C-alpha positions as CSV (number, residue, x, y, z in Angstrom):
1,M,-197.4,-55.5,-186.0
2,L,-195.3,-55.4,-189.1
3,T,-192.0,-53.6,-189.7
4,P,-190.5,-52.9,-193.1
5,L,-187.0,-54.3,-193.6
6,P,-184.7,-53.3,-196.5
7,Y,-184.1,-56.2,-198.8
8,K,-180.5,-57.3,-198.3
9,G,-179.7,-58.5,-201.8
10,R,-178.5,-56.3,-204.5
11,G,-181.3,-54.2,-205.9
12,W,-182.8,-55.7,-209.1
13,G,-185.9,-55.5,-211.2
14,L,-188.4,-53.1,-212.4
15,G,-190.5,-51.5,-209.7
16,L,-188.8,-53.7,-207.0
17,Y,-185.3,-52.1,-207.0
18,R,-185.9,-51.1,-203.4
19,T,-187.8,-54.2,-202.3
20,Q,-188.7,-54.3,-198.6
21,L,-189.7,-57.2,-196.5
22,R,-192.2,-56.7,-193.7
23,T,-191.8,-58.7,-190.5
24,A,-194.3,-59.5,-187.8
25,I,-193.0,-59.6,-184.2
26,E,-192.8,-63.4,-184.1
27,S,-190.5,-63.3,-187.2
28,R,-188.0,-60.9,-185.9
29,W,-184.5,-62.1,-185.1
30,S,-184.6,-60.4,-181.7
31,T,-187.7,-62.4,-180.8
32,I,-186.2,-65.7,-182.0
33,V,-182.9,-65.2,-180.1
34,N,-184.5,-64.0,-176.9
35,T,-187.7,-66.1,-176.6
36,F,-187.3,-69.3,-178.5
37,H,-186.2,-71.8,-175.8
38,Q,-189.0,-74.4,-175.8
39,Q,-191.1,-75.9,-178.6
40,I,-188.6,-74.2,-180.9
41,G,-189.7,-76.2,-184.0
42,N,-193.3,-74.9,-183.7
43,K,-192.1,-71.4,-183.1
44,L,-189.7,-71.4,-186.1
45,N,-192.5,-72.8,-188.3
46,T,-194.8,-70.0,-187.2
47,A,-192.0,-67.4,-187.7
48,L,-191.5,-68.5,-191.3
49,H,-195.1,-68.6,-192.2
50,S,-195.7,-65.2,-190.6
51,L,-192.9,-63.8,-192.7
52,A,-194.4,-65.3,-195.9
53,D,-197.9,-64.1,-195.0
54,A,-196.5,-60.5,-194.6
55,N,-194.8,-60.6,-197.9
56,P,-197.0,-62.7,-200.3
57,A,-195.7,-61.1,-203.5
58,V,-192.2,-62.4,-202.7
59,L,-192.5,-65.3,-200.3
60,R,-195.9,-67.0,-201.0
61,D,-195.5,-70.8,-200.6
62,V,-191.7,-70.6,-200.5
63,F,-191.5,-72.1,-197.0
64,E,-194.3,-74.7,-197.4
65,H,-191.8,-77.6,-197.6
66,I,-189.9,-76.6,-194.5
67,D,-190.9,-78.2,-191.2
68,F,-188.7,-78.0,-188.2
69,N,-190.9,-80.6,-186.5
70,R,-190.4,-83.2,-189.2
71,Q,-190.3,-86.7,-187.7
72,V,-188.7,-90.0,-188.9
73,G,-189.8,-93.1,-187.2
74,G,-191.9,-91.2,-184.7
75,K,-188.9,-89.1,-183.5
76,S,-188.2,-85.5,-184.3
77,T,-185.1,-85.1,-186.6
78,L,-184.1,-81.9,-184.8
79,S,-184.3,-81.5,-181.0
80,D,-184.9,-78.2,-179.1
81,L,-181.2,-78.4,-178.1
82,Q,-180.0,-78.6,-181.7
83,L,-182.3,-75.8,-182.9
84,R,-181.2,-73.6,-180.0
85,Q,-177.6,-74.2,-180.8
86,M,-178.3,-73.3,-184.5
87,I,-179.9,-70.0,-183.4
88,E,-177.0,-69.1,-181.1
89,H,-174.5,-70.0,-183.8
90,F,-176.0,-67.6,-186.3
91,D,-176.5,-64.9,-183.6
92,K,-172.7,-64.6,-183.3
93,R,-172.4,-63.6,-186.9
94,S,-173.4,-60.5,-188.8
95,L,-174.9,-61.4,-192.2
96,R,-175.3,-57.9,-193.5
97,N,-173.8,-57.4,-197.0
98,Q,-171.3,-54.8,-195.7
99,D,-170.0,-57.4,-193.2
100,L,-169.5,-60.1,-195.7
101,E,-166.5,-60.8,-197.9
102,F,-168.5,-60.0,-201.0
103,P,-172.2,-58.9,-201.4
104,D,-173.4,-62.2,-202.9
105,L,-171.9,-64.4,-200.3
106,L,-175.2,-65.6,-198.9
107,G,-176.4,-66.5,-202.4
108,A,-173.1,-68.3,-203.1
109,A,-173.4,-70.3,-199.8
110,Y,-177.0,-71.3,-200.6
111,E,-175.9,-72.4,-204.0
112,Y,-173.1,-74.4,-202.6
113,S,-175.5,-76.1,-200.3
114,I,-177.7,-77.0,-203.3
115,Y,-174.6,-78.5,-205.0
116,F,-173.7,-80.5,-202.0
117,F,-177.2,-81.9,-201.6
118,A,-177.4,-82.7,-205.3
119,D,-174.1,-84.5,-205.2
120,S,-175.1,-86.6,-202.2
121,A,-178.4,-87.4,-203.9
122,G,-176.6,-89.0,-206.9
123,K,-178.6,-89.3,-210.1
124,K,-181.7,-87.8,-208.5
125,G,-179.8,-84.6,-207.9
126,G,-179.7,-84.0,-211.6
127,E,-183.5,-83.2,-211.4
128,F,-182.8,-79.8,-209.8
129,Y,-179.1,-79.0,-210.2
130,T,-177.1,-78.7,-213.5
131,P,-173.3,-78.4,-213.0
132,R,-172.3,-74.8,-213.0
133,G,-169.8,-75.2,-215.8
134,V,-172.5,-76.5,-218.1
135,V,-174.8,-73.6,-217.2
136,K,-172.1,-71.1,-217.9
137,L,-171.5,-72.6,-221.3
138,M,-175.2,-72.4,-222.1
139,V,-175.4,-68.8,-221.0
140,R,-172.4,-67.9,-223.2
141,I,-174.0,-69.6,-226.2
142,V,-177.4,-67.8,-225.6
143,N,-175.5,-64.5,-224.8
144,P,-178.4,-62.7,-223.1
145,Q,-178.6,-58.9,-223.6
146,E,-180.4,-56.0,-222.0
147,R,-184.2,-55.9,-222.4
148,M,-184.3,-59.5,-223.4
149,E,-186.5,-62.3,-221.9
150,V,-184.9,-65.4,-220.6
151,Y,-187.2,-68.4,-220.0
152,D,-185.9,-71.7,-218.5
153,P,-188.7,-74.3,-218.9
154,C,-186.9,-76.7,-216.6
155,M,-185.4,-74.2,-214.1
156,G,-184.3,-76.5,-211.3
157,S,-182.4,-74.4,-208.8
158,G,-182.4,-71.4,-211.1
159,G,-178.7,-71.3,-212.2
160,M,-179.5,-70.4,-215.8
161,L,-181.5,-67.4,-214.7
162,I,-179.0,-66.2,-212.1
163,L,-176.0,-66.5,-214.5
164,S,-178.0,-64.8,-217.3
165,K,-178.3,-61.7,-215.1
166,Q,-174.7,-61.9,-214.0
167,H,-173.6,-62.3,-217.6
168,I,-175.2,-59.0,-218.6
169,E,-173.6,-57.2,-215.6
170,E,-170.1,-58.7,-216.3
171,H,-170.3,-57.2,-219.8
172,G,-171.2,-53.8,-218.6
173,G,-175.0,-54.1,-219.2
174,N,-177.9,-53.1,-217.1
175,S,-179.7,-56.2,-215.9
176,R,-182.7,-54.3,-214.5
177,D,-184.4,-54.5,-217.9
178,L,-184.0,-58.2,-218.1
179,R,-187.1,-60.3,-217.7
180,L,-186.6,-63.7,-216.1
181,Y,-189.1,-66.6,-216.3
182,G,-188.8,-70.1,-215.0
183,Q,-190.9,-73.2,-214.5
184,D,-190.8,-76.5,-212.7
185,N,-193.4,-79.1,-211.9
186,N,-191.8,-80.1,-208.6
187,G,-193.0,-77.9,-205.7
188,G,-189.9,-78.5,-203.6
189,V,-187.6,-77.6,-206.5
190,W,-189.7,-74.5,-207.2
191,A,-189.2,-73.4,-203.6
192,I,-185.4,-74.0,-203.8
193,C,-185.2,-71.9,-207.0
194,K,-187.3,-69.1,-205.5
195,M,-185.1,-68.9,-202.5
196,N,-181.9,-69.1,-204.6
197,L,-183.0,-66.2,-206.7
198,L,-184.0,-64.1,-203.6
199,L,-180.6,-64.6,-202.0
200,H,-178.9,-63.5,-205.3
201,G,-180.9,-60.3,-205.2
202,I,-183.6,-61.3,-207.7
203,P,-187.0,-60.9,-206.1
204,N,-189.3,-60.5,-209.0
205,A,-188.5,-63.2,-211.6
206,V,-191.7,-65.0,-212.7
207,L,-191.5,-68.5,-211.5
208,Q,-194.3,-71.0,-211.9
209,N,-194.8,-74.4,-210.3
210,D,-196.6,-76.2,-213.1
211,D,-196.2,-78.7,-216.0
212,T,-194.1,-77.0,-218.7
213,L,-195.6,-79.1,-221.5
214,M,-199.2,-78.7,-220.4
215,V,-199.2,-75.2,-219.1
216,P,-196.2,-73.2,-220.4
217,I,-195.9,-69.7,-219.2
218,K,-194.1,-68.6,-222.4
219,E,-194.8,-69.8,-225.9
220,G,-192.4,-70.2,-228.7
């Protein structure tokens, strides 16, 4: 059984301004809180894949790199106790936009997590995260306008695309007519970018996991 849920991010995009996510029973938060007590890793994996299967246009392949049963040295990195504590922690907090300090808080938190991970990864982190100050400068130079197309051939975590949209809004423009395109050959980075844009209220950017030089999605 599937239930439509209103997309919590700010409405954006042509035809997807009122995007809804459909949820199977095993993906609902009430099911997770009330029934996930044993073999939690398996059940969380199933919940994520069920959510993706119910919303292929928005979530296809996004969760493929997430495994709550991941093992290192033959031992699970997350125990049932740790996963249960995580569930109970988030159950104490309301994450609806109207209950947050500002509507984009979840997107900002996710982006901070990306920055923290990139910083700890050292030079390798530069593969998917460009310092925000550099991205802001690039956006100001490009100066995107309404009804333009913005294509980032090495999108990383998607900062250029997100800030292009915000740049138009900050200057009083309508970002709904903006077309966003991005590409990255690394599947894990592609998934990070996809989720980052979703949490910033951008569900319908065209993001491709492929070699930019061999298979560019935009020419010129």
